[in-house]
C-alpha positions as CSV (number, residue, x, y, z in Angstrom):
1,X,1.2,-2.5,-11.5
2,X,1.1,0.2,-8.9
3,X,0.8,3.9,-10.2
4,X,-0.4,6.9,-9.4
5,X,-4.3,7.8,-10.6
6,X,-5.1,10.1,-12.9
7,X,-8.4,11.8,-14.1
8,X,-8.8,8.9,-16.9
9,X,-9.0,6.5,-14.0
10,X,-12.4,8.2,-12.6
11,X,-14.9,5.5,-13.9
12,X,-13.5,2.6,-12.4
13,X,-12.0,4.2,-9.4
14,X,-15.2,5.8,-8.2
15,X,-16.3,2.2,-8.2
16,X,-13.8,1.1,-6.1
17,X,-14.1,4.3,-3.6
18,X,-17.8,3.8,-3.4
19,X,-17.1,0.0,-2.7
20,X,-14.5,1.6,0.3
21,X,-17.0,4.1,1.7
22,X,-20.0,0.9,2.2
23,X,-17.5,-1.3,3.8
24,X,-17.5,1.6,6.5
25,X,-21.5,1.6,6.4
26,X,-22.2,4.7,4.5
27,X,-24.3,5.0,1.7
28,X,-23.4,4.0,-1.6
29,X,-23.2,7.7,-3.7
30,X,-21.0,6.7,-6.9
31,X,-21.7,10.9,-8.6
32,X,-20.5,12.0,-5.1
33,X,-17.8,9.3,-4.9
34,X,-16.5,10.3,-8.6
35,X,-16.9,14.2,-7.8
36,X,-14.7,13.6,-4.9
37,X,-12.1,11.8,-6.2
38,X,-12.1,14.5,-9.4
39,X,-11.5,17.2,-6.7
40,X,-8.6,15.3,-5.3
41,X,-6.8,14.9,-8.2
42,X,-7.4,18.0,-9.6
43,X,-6.2,19.8,-6.7
44,X,-3.5,17.3,-5.8
45,X,-4.1,17.8,-2.1
46,X,-3.8,13.9,-2.3
47,X,-1.7,11.0,-3.5
48,X,-3.9,8.6,-5.1
49,X,-2.6,5.2,-6.5
50,X,-4.2,2.1,-8.0
51,X,-3.6,-1.3,-9.0
52,X,-4.1,-2.3,-12.4
53,X,-3.8,-5.2,-14.6
54,X,-4.9,-5.7,-18.1
55,X,-6.7,-2.3,-17.9
56,X,-8.8,-3.0,-14.8
57,X,-8.4,-1.4,-11.7
58,X,-8.4,-3.6,-8.6
59,X,-7.4,-1.4,-5.1
60,X,-6.5,2.3,-4.5
61,X,-4.7,4.0,-1.4
62,X,-5.1,7.3,-1.1
63,X,-2.7,9.5,1.3
64,X,-3.0,13.0,2.3
65,X,-0.2,14.9,3.6
66,X,0.3,16.0,7.5
67,X,3.1,17.7,9.4
68,X,5.0,16.3,12.4
69,X,5.8,19.5,14.5
70,X,7.9,17.6,16.9
71,X,10.1,15.9,13.9
72,X,9.6,19.0,11.8
73,X,9.0,17.0,8.7
74,X,6.3,15.8,6.6
75,X,4.3,12.5,7.6
76,X,1.6,11.0,5.5
77,X,-1.6,9.9,6.5
78,X,-3.0,6.6,4.6
79,X,-6.2,7.4,4.9
80,X,-8.1,4.8,2.4
81,X,-7.0,1.5,1.1
82,X,-9.4,-1.0,-0.6
83,X,-9.2,-3.7,-2.6
84,X,-11.9,-5.3,-4.4
85,X,-13.0,-8.4,-2.9
86,X,-12.8,-10.4,-5.8
87,X,-8.9,-9.5,-5.9
88,X,-8.1,-9.8,-2.4
89,X,-5.7,-12.4,-1.1
90,X,-3.6,-11.6,-4.2
91,X,-1.1,-9.3,-2.6
92,X,-2.7,-6.0,-3.7
93,X,-2.5,-4.6,-0.9
94,X,0.5,-5.3,-0.2
95,X,1.9,-3.5,-3.5
96,X,0.2,-0.8,-2.2
97,X,1.1,-0.4,1.1
98,X,4.6,-0.5,-0.3
99,X,4.1,2.1,-3.0
100,X,2.7,4.4,0.6
101,X,6.1,4.0,2.4
102,X,8.3,4.6,-1.4
103,X,6.0,7.8,-1.1
104,X,7.3,8.6,2.3
105,X,11.1,7.8,1.4
106,X,11.1,9.8,-1.9
107,X,9.2,13.0,0.0
108,X,11.8,12.9,3.3
109,X,8.4,12.5,5.3
110,X,8.9,10.8,8.9
111,X,6.4,8.2,8.1
112,X,3.2,6.8,7.6
113,X,0.1,6.6,10.1
114,X,-3.3,5.2,9.6
115,X,-6.2,4.6,11.6
116,X,-8.5,1.5,11.0
117,X,-11.5,0.5,13.3
118,X,-11.2,-2.1,15.7
119,X,-13.5,-4.4,14.0
120,X,-11.8,-4.3,10.7
121,X,-10.1,-7.9,10.8
122,X,-8.7,-7.7,7.5
123,X,-6.7,-4.4,8.2
124,X,-5.8,-5.0,11.6
125,X,-4.1,-8.2,10.5
126,X,-2.5,-6.7,7.3
127,X,-1.0,-3.5,9.0
128,X,1.5,-5.5,11.6
129,X,2.2,-8.0,8.8
130,X,3.3,-4.6,6.7
131,X,5.7,-3.3,9.4
132,X,3.1,-0.9,11.0
133,X,3.0,-0.8,14.8
134,X,0.0,-0.3,17.4
135,X,0.3,3.0,18.9
136,X,-0.5,2.3,22.2
137,X,0.9,5.4,24.0
138,X,-1.3,7.9,22.5
139,X,-5.5,8.9,23.0
140,X,-6.9,9.4,19.9
141,X,-9.9,11.9,19.8
142,X,-12.0,13.7,17.3
143,X,-14.6,16.3,17.6
144,X,-17.4,16.4,14.6
145,X,-19.6,18.7,13.0
146,X,-22.1,16.2,11.7
């Protein structure tokens, strides 16, 4: 079942989040992952949903609120989606994405946006299947302090 994450989930959720970061070629850091997630949950500045079955978490999605000035509405950024490799292909990601869409409806947002790497073959097949459309009319720019 999909439900919102709580502080009680931090042990299992941190392991998933660390796996997510490693997937994107970041160095594993379980304690920093736990601290980051604990802060998100405590400050309520993101929405984190987990997939739980028999007390075991196998996936999560994290969304951050944004705003669209032209649409004058909230817009959610689906920033993180991860399913443990042993649980892939069982529909977990579909359930998590459905929950993200439900959040958009429930908060009267104008939609959900996301970004994934061009090389993310799983994501690039998954997102169109769930109704996301590749925006080919915009350029994505980034500026980093690092």
